[in-house]
VOGU-3710 file (C-alpha; in Angstrom, 3 decimals, decimal comma):
1> mkvaivgagf> 9,375/-35,578/14,444  10,527/-38,996/13,210  11,344/-38,626/9,498  12,476/-41,151/6,885  14,281/-40,049/3,737  14,414/-42,416/0,772  17,479/-41,721/-1,367  20,923/-40,353/-0,507  21,693/-38,378/-3,615  22,586/-34,733/-3,145
11> agvatayela> 18,935/-33,816/-2,567  18,495/-36,556/0,057  21,696/-35,701/1,925  20,908/-31,968/1,942  17,398/-32,723/3,216  18,809/-34,977/5,933  21,146/-32,239/7,127  18,445/-29,553/7,208  16,009/-31,756/9,120  18,645/-33,043/11,542
21> sqhhevtvfe> 19,751/-29,471/12,237  16,152/-28,759/13,283  16,325/-31,650/15,773  14,180/-34,105/13,851  14,953/-37,817/14,201  16,184/-38,626/10,684  16,818/-41,998/9,025  18,068/-42,129/5,414  17,542/-45,271/3,315  19,794/-45,699/0,282
31> rrgsvaaegs> 19,906/-48,678/-2,047  23,516/-48,023/-3,074  26,568/-48,335/-0,847  27,324/-44,620/-0,596  25,873/-41,141/-1,006  25,659/-39,442/-4,427  26,129/-42,772/-6,212  23,605/-42,389/-9,055  22,402/-39,161/-10,671  24,441/-37,000/-8,278
41> faqtgllaac> 27,718/-38,780/-8,995  29,134/-36,490/-11,697  27,111/-33,290/-11,918  28,445/-30,324/-13,883  29,495/-28,629/-10,656  28,151/-25,255/-11,808  26,129/-23,276/-9,278  24,705/-19,798/-9,824  22,004/-17,591/-8,368  19,847/-17,796/-11,492
51> aplpwgvpgl> 17,645/-20,358/-13,214  19,380/-23,446/-14,659  21,635/-22,750/-17,609  22,014/-21,948/-20,420  18,294/-21,489/-21,005  17,861/-19,720/-17,693  19,492/-16,655/-19,262  16,805/-14,327/-20,636  16,910/-14,294/-24,429  18,194/-17,841/-24,883
61> qrqrlahwvr> 15,070/-19,859/-24,082  13,921/-20,260/-27,677  17,146/-21,998/-28,664  16,035/-25,117/-26,821  14,173/-26,492/-29,856  17,386/-26,585/-31,884  18,909/-28,999/-29,377  16,199/-31,547/-30,184  16,534/-31,448/-33,967  20,250/-30,842/-34,627
71> pdgsiraslt> 22,420/-33,951/-35,139  25,046/-32,445/-32,822  22,528/-31,093/-30,330  22,868/-31,630/-26,598  19,666/-33,720/-26,487  19,794/-37,052/-28,301  16,930/-39,448/-28,879  16,029/-42,196/-31,311  12,779/-41,981/-33,249  11,427/-44,865/-31,157
81> gvlahaprlw> 12,305/-43,035/-27,958  10,698/-39,811/-29,154  7,469/-41,564/-30,129  7,322/-43,491/-26,838  7,630/-40,338/-24,740  6,108/-37,805/-27,148  3,590/-36,191/-24,717  6,200/-35,677/-21,988  8,829/-34,460/-24,430  6,390/-31,906/-25,809
91> qlwragkltp> 5,751/-30,636/-22,281  9,487/-30,596/-21,578  10,207/-28,573/-24,693  7,466/-26,093/-23,820  8,969/-25,829/-20,333  12,208/-24,638/-21,893  10,425/-21,427/-22,853  10,072/-20,152/-19,304  9,030/-16,528/-19,545  10,623/-14,055/-17,131
101> gtprwsalqa> 8,072/-12,670/-14,718  5,796/-15,715/-14,665  5,248/-17,589/-11,375  7,200/-20,622/-12,654  10,168/-18,496/-13,663  10,114/-16,578/-10,396  9,954/-19,771/-8,324  12,883/-21,313/-10,192  14,923/-18,122/-9,874  14,173/-17,912/-6,154
111> lahasrqrvg> 15,064/-21,564/-5,618  18,381/-21,208/-7,475  19,227/-18,077/-5,491  18,339/-19,752/-2,181  20,428/-22,796/-3,063  23,480/-20,741/-4,012  23,164/-18,768/-0,794  22,733/-21,892/1,339  25,788/-23,614/-0,134  27,837/-20,537/0,751
121> eltlqlnlay> 26,446/-20,451/4,277  27,123/-24,135/4,904  30,621/-23,892/3,477  31,497/-21,119/5,930  29,553/-22,320/8,979  30,800/-25,913/8,804  34,248/-25,040/7,417  33,734/-27,428/4,503  36,809/-28,151/2,391  35,936/-29,355/-1,112
131> eqqsgglvll> 36,996/-28,507/-4,652  35,504/-25,132/-5,513  36,217/-22,094/-7,641  34,283/-18,860/-8,137  33,219/-17,696/-11,576  31,010/-18,705/-14,484  30,306/-17,543/-18,038  27,690/-18,379/-20,667  29,540/-18,029/-23,980  27,716/-16,430/-26,915
141> aeerqvaqvr> 29,027/-17,381/-30,361  26,604/-15,366/-32,490  25,762/-11,691/-32,715  22,116/-12,751/-32,746  22,536/-14,298/-29,306  24,198/-11,155/-27,976  21,358/-8,996/-29,298  18,698/-11,302/-27,868  20,310/-11,372/-24,431  20,884/-7,609/-24,408
151> aalaetsgla> 17,239/-6,920/-25,249  15,944/-9,456/-22,737  18,120/-8,137/-19,915  16,956/-4,613/-20,627  13,329/-5,736/-20,401  13,828/-7,805/-17,234  16,480/-5,825/-15,372  14,761/-6,393/-12,051  14,246/-10,119/-12,624  17,701/-10,801/-14,018
161> qglklldaea> 19,505/-8,837/-11,356  23,149/-9,811/-11,269  23,451/-11,111/-14,833  26,006/-9,049/-16,711  26,564/-8,996/-20,461  30,265/-8,808/-21,359  31,971/-8,163/-24,668  34,380/-10,735/-26,070  37,480/-8,999/-24,734  36,173/-8,859/-21,162
171> aralepalag> 35,085/-12,485/-21,346  38,505/-13,641/-22,558  40,137/-11,760/-19,701  38,145/-13,947/-17,290  38,913/-17,157/-19,202  42,329/-16,513/-20,838  42,851/-20,133/-21,919  39,770/-20,113/-24,172  40,830/-20,948/-27,718  41,683/-17,914/-29,798
181> dwplrgavql> 39,637/-19,193/-32,728  36,555/-19,904/-30,609  33,864/-17,690/-32,235  33,236/-15,581/-29,138  30,959/-12,576/-29,603  30,185/-11,956/-25,950  29,301/-13,701/-22,712  26,933/-13,529/-19,766  28,689/-13,343/-16,407  26,732/-15,295/-13,820
191> psgmvgngrq> 25,727/-13,761/-10,487  27,723/-15,368/-7,682  28,725/-18,136/-10,086  30,896/-20,922/-8,732  32,058/-24,436/-9,517  32,092/-27,072/-6,811  32,470/-30,803/-6,421  28,935/-31,743/-5,415  29,835/-35,334/-4,579  32,542/-34,204/-2,148
201> lahllkthaq> 30,090/-31,784/-0,565  27,478/-34,544/-0,243  29,938/-36,708/1,703  30,819/-33,788/3,981  27,160/-32,953/4,636  26,459/-36,612/5,390  29,165/-36,543/8,074  27,716/-33,397/9,646  24,182/-34,805/9,476  25,425/-37,894/11,306
211> klgarflfdt> 26,968/-35,700/13,979  23,504/-34,209/14,459  22,038/-37,680/14,917  20,918/-38,670/11,407  21,244/-42,365/10,551  22,223/-43,571/7,052  21,267/-47,128/6,097  23,077/-48,100/2,882  22,462/-51,119/0,644  18,829/-50,917/1,739
221> eitalrggss> 16,149/-51,063/-0,929  12,667/-49,748/-0,149  9,977/-51,758/-1,915  6,771/-50,033/-0,791  5,390/-46,885/0,777  2,192/-46,445/2,749  0,624/-43,075/3,445  -1,733/-42,011/6,179  -1,633/-40,559/9,665  1,217/-42,955/10,450
231> pslvptagqa> 3,032/-43,443/7,107  5,378/-46,381/6,736  7,900/-47,902/4,365  8,892/-51,482/3,688  12,554/-52,433/3,121  13,417/-55,538/1,107  12,939/-58,642/3,251  11,842/-56,491/6,158  8,769/-55,378/8,021  6,971/-52,081/7,623
241> qpfdaivvca> 8,576/-49,268/9,619  6,353/-46,356/10,756  7,384/-42,692/10,690  5,749/-39,330/11,193  6,765/-38,285/7,669  8,526/-39,864/4,691  10,480/-37,757/2,184  11,085/-39,329/-1,227  14,324/-38,274/-2,935  14,851/-41,562/-4,775
251> gmgsrdllat> 15,837/-40,332/-8,230  15,059/-42,810/-11,002  13,372/-45,144/-8,523  10,874/-42,509/-7,396  8,134/-43,153/-9,942  7,773/-46,877/-9,229  8,153/-46,372/-5,494  5,447/-43,696/-5,376  3,167/-45,946/-7,402  3,126/-48,378/-4,449
261> arlrlplltt> 1,401/-45,586/-2,499  -1,011/-45,022/-5,403  0,661/-41,784/-6,403  1,478/-41,660/-10,099  3,639/-38,790/-11,322  4,624/-38,294/-14,979  8,365/-38,329/-14,311  10,763/-38,688/-17,223  14,168/-40,368/-16,873  16,879/-39,262/-19,267
271> wghtltapls> 20,598/-40,041/-19,180  23,384/-37,534/-18,664  26,941/-38,017/-19,918  30,123/-36,700/-18,366  33,773/-36,705/-19,394  36,328/-35,980/-16,653  40,102/-35,875/-17,207  43,228/-34,564/-15,470  44,419/-31,142/-16,594  47,578/-31,171/-18,668
281> hldghapvgp> 50,491/-28,764/-18,137  51,579/-27,529/-21,529  54,312/-25,023/-20,856  54,865/-24,114/-17,267  52,820/-21,118/-16,187  50,599/-20,742/-19,260  46,881/-20,979/-18,376  45,424/-24,381/-19,194  41,713/-25,150/-19,206  38,926/-23,099/-17,685
291> raavvdassg> 39,425/-21,086/-14,514  35,904/-21,924/-13,385  33,011/-22,796/-15,698  31,925/-21,958/-19,220  28,602/-22,831/-20,822  28,340/-22,931/-24,611  24,972/-21,324/-25,297  24,857/-22,891/-28,777  25,463/-26,505/-27,793  24,393/-26,510/-24,132
301> ivitrlgqrv> 27,665/-28,196/-23,144  29,247/-27,125/-19,851  33,009/-27,252/-19,230  34,144/-26,880/-15,632  37,336/-27,002/-13,623  37,352/-29,230/-10,549  40,692/-28,886/-8,788  43,280/-30,289/-11,196  40,659/-31,906/-13,415  38,423/-30,679/-16,195
311> ratgvtqlgg> 34,880/-31,900/-16,835  32,647/-31,662/-19,900  28,954/-32,486/-19,641  25,595/-31,418/-20,976  24,578/-34,093/-23,504  21,281/-35,735/-22,576  20,166/-39,059/-24,018  16,643/-40,428/-24,058  16,645/-44,179/-23,583  19,498/-46,614/-23,160
321> stqdlpqavl> 21,083/-47,981/-20,009  23,963/-47,251/-17,657  26,251/-49,621/-19,554  25,492/-48,067/-22,947  28,004/-45,264/-23,700  27,369/-44,050/-27,268  30,599/-43,171/-29,044  28,891/-40,262/-30,796  28,147/-38,650/-27,440  31,687/-39,144/-26,162
331> qqlygalera> 33,108/-37,714/-29,382  30,833/-34,714/-28,966  32,143/-34,061/-25,446  35,777/-34,578/-26,462  35,268/-32,291/-29,450  33,678/-29,526/-27,386  36,523/-29,685/-24,856  39,230/-29,577/-27,513  37,612/-26,723/-29,417  37,224/-24,565/-26,330
341> fpgcavtrea> 40,471/-25,402/-24,506  42,860/-27,192/-26,902  45,235/-29,644/-25,250  43,974/-28,924/-21,736  43,067/-32,527/-20,861  45,078/-35,717/-20,480  42,533/-37,638/-22,512  44,243/-41,031/-22,117  43,341/-40,841/-18,409  39,785/-39,630/-18,949
351> hhwkgprvra> 36,836/-41,185/-17,149  33,411/-41,468/-18,722  30,179/-41,568/-16,760  26,532/-41,984/-17,593  23,805/-41,496/-15,037  20,051/-40,978/-14,714  18,420/-37,548/-14,672  14,830/-37,581/-13,427  12,648/-34,597/-14,184  9,037/-33,538/-14,265
361> pdglpvvgpc> 7,574/-32,810/-17,709  7,431/-29,063/-17,060  11,131/-28,913/-16,162  10,685/-27,762/-12,546  11,537/-29,896/-9,504  8,818/-31,279/-7,252  9,206/-30,042/-3,677  6,760/-30,328/-0,789  3,730/-32,400/0,243  1,642/-34,475/-2,141
371> svpglwlnlg> -1,863/-35,921/-2,261  -0,854/-38,928/-0,141  -0,872/-37,951/3,569  2,484/-38,332/5,261  4,513/-38,416/2,022  6,751/-35,519/0,998  8,716/-35,069/-2,220  12,059/-33,558/-3,141  12,802/-34,872/-6,614  12,727/-34,151/-10,333
381> hgpfgwalac> 15,741/-31,815/-10,369  16,971/-33,271/-13,675  20,593/-32,306/-14,356  20,425/-29,431/-11,855  20,421/-31,282/-8,536  23,660/-29,679/-7,386  22,343/-26,246/-8,359  18,954/-26,553/-6,634  19,185/-29,203/-3,911  20,255/-27,119/-0,923
391> gaaqllarql> 17,551/-24,548/-1,566  14,970/-27,292/-2,076  16,020/-28,994/1,162  15,626/-25,745/3,092  12,226/-25,186/1,509  10,970/-28,657/2,382  12,234/-28,390/5,960  10,189/-25,216/6,381  7,082/-26,756/4,823  7,298/-29,827/7,038
401> vshalpfdag> 6,766/-27,732/10,168  4,497/-25,137/8,529  6,991/-22,290/8,749  6,608/-19,248/6,531  8,232/-19,670/3,114  10,679/-17,155/1,621  8,896/-17,234/-1,769  5,803/-18,652/-3,451  6,537/-22,375/-3,828  3,214/-23,163/-5,510
411> plaakrlg> 4,792/-23,763/-8,946  6,967/-26,498/-7,382  4,074/-28,384/-5,755  3,198/-31,941/-6,818  -0,447/-31,060/-7,429  0,505/-29,158/-10,603  1,242/-32,533/-12,245  -2,313/-33,802/-11,761
//
C-alpha cells in the first residue's frame, strides 16, 4: 500500500516505522527541516504503563480543577482566552475526571501500556542508544492525597495493576536527592516507569524507517487534502499526489489541513513550557537531581533526568505564541526545580522552550479512520505524545490493514467528536 504521512513529530515518525516494517511504501511530509521539531521537541520524557500523569493515578483526577483556578496552577489562561475557548475548556476539564473502569479510561490505559511495551521492544530489537533511565514517582504532599490514592487503588486493584503506593521513607530511598524539607507524605511508584529522550528516539526511528524504504521530505508544506478512493495531497507550489491512504499527524496544523478535506474537528492548541539545564556537581559523589522522574501531584509539574541534564515541564498556557515566554511561567518552573532538588541545575546555562500541544476536547488522542475516505488520523496526544505515540502507531498500522486490535479502540475514534 502506498501511504503518505503528514507530520514528522514523534507520532509521525513512529507511524512511518510501523508501516514501513509492514512493507508499505511510505512517504513522510514535514514542513520543518527535521523530525520532532515542534510539539515533540522537548517532551517531559516520562513514559509509564498507565494513563497520562498525574491525573492518570486513581484518586487524583478531581484535583484537575484546582490547576485551572490557582494562580500558581499548571494551567494558565487569560480571561479572554478562557471565554474564547469556554466550550472546549469545559469538555477538557470534564475529561480530567476519567473514571476507572469506563471504556475511555480502559482505552487510555491500554494505549499507554502498549506504548510503553513497544518502546521497550524497539529499544532492544533495534539496539537503540538514547538517553534513558528506569523509574518514576508521583509525589504526594498531603495526607488527603495519600488517603484518596489508597482508597482508589483498593477499589480498582485490577485496573491499576502495577501502581504501588509507597510511604515517604521508601520514596526518598528511590529519590535520595529530593529536598529534605519537601512535604512528602507518600508517593505512587509507576509500573515500568522510565525516562527517555523522545527526540533522540525519533531521530533513531527515522533512520531505521529509512532503512526499510520510507522517504522523508522535509521543508515541505502540505496545503490541501482530498479524500476518496484515491486520496491525494497538495504540497506548496506542487501538483496533487495520489496515495492509497493518507495519515495526518500534523500537530497544530492538523485542524486547518483537515478542513481542506471538509473534516472539522474541535481540536484545541495549548502551549507547553520546558526548562532544561545541565546538572551541577555539588560535592563529589553526593546525589544531585532526580534519578529518573518525579511528578508533583499538587502542581502537575514533572522533573526528569535526561543524561547529565535535568528538565522541568508541566505548565500549560492557553493562547500566546512561540516567541512569547511568560516570566511567571519560567519562574514557576525554576521554583519547582529548586524546591524539589536544590542546587541541582546550572541555571545560567538553562534553555527554555515553548511548543504547541494539540488535543481533543475530551483529552484522548484521535487514532484511526475518519469520515473522509482514505484519510487516517494519529493526532491530539496533547503533552503525552512521547508516552502514547508508539502504541498509537501500532494501533493505526493494524487498523489500516484490518487486523484484529489488542483492545477496544472505539473511544479513540474520530467519530466520537461529531
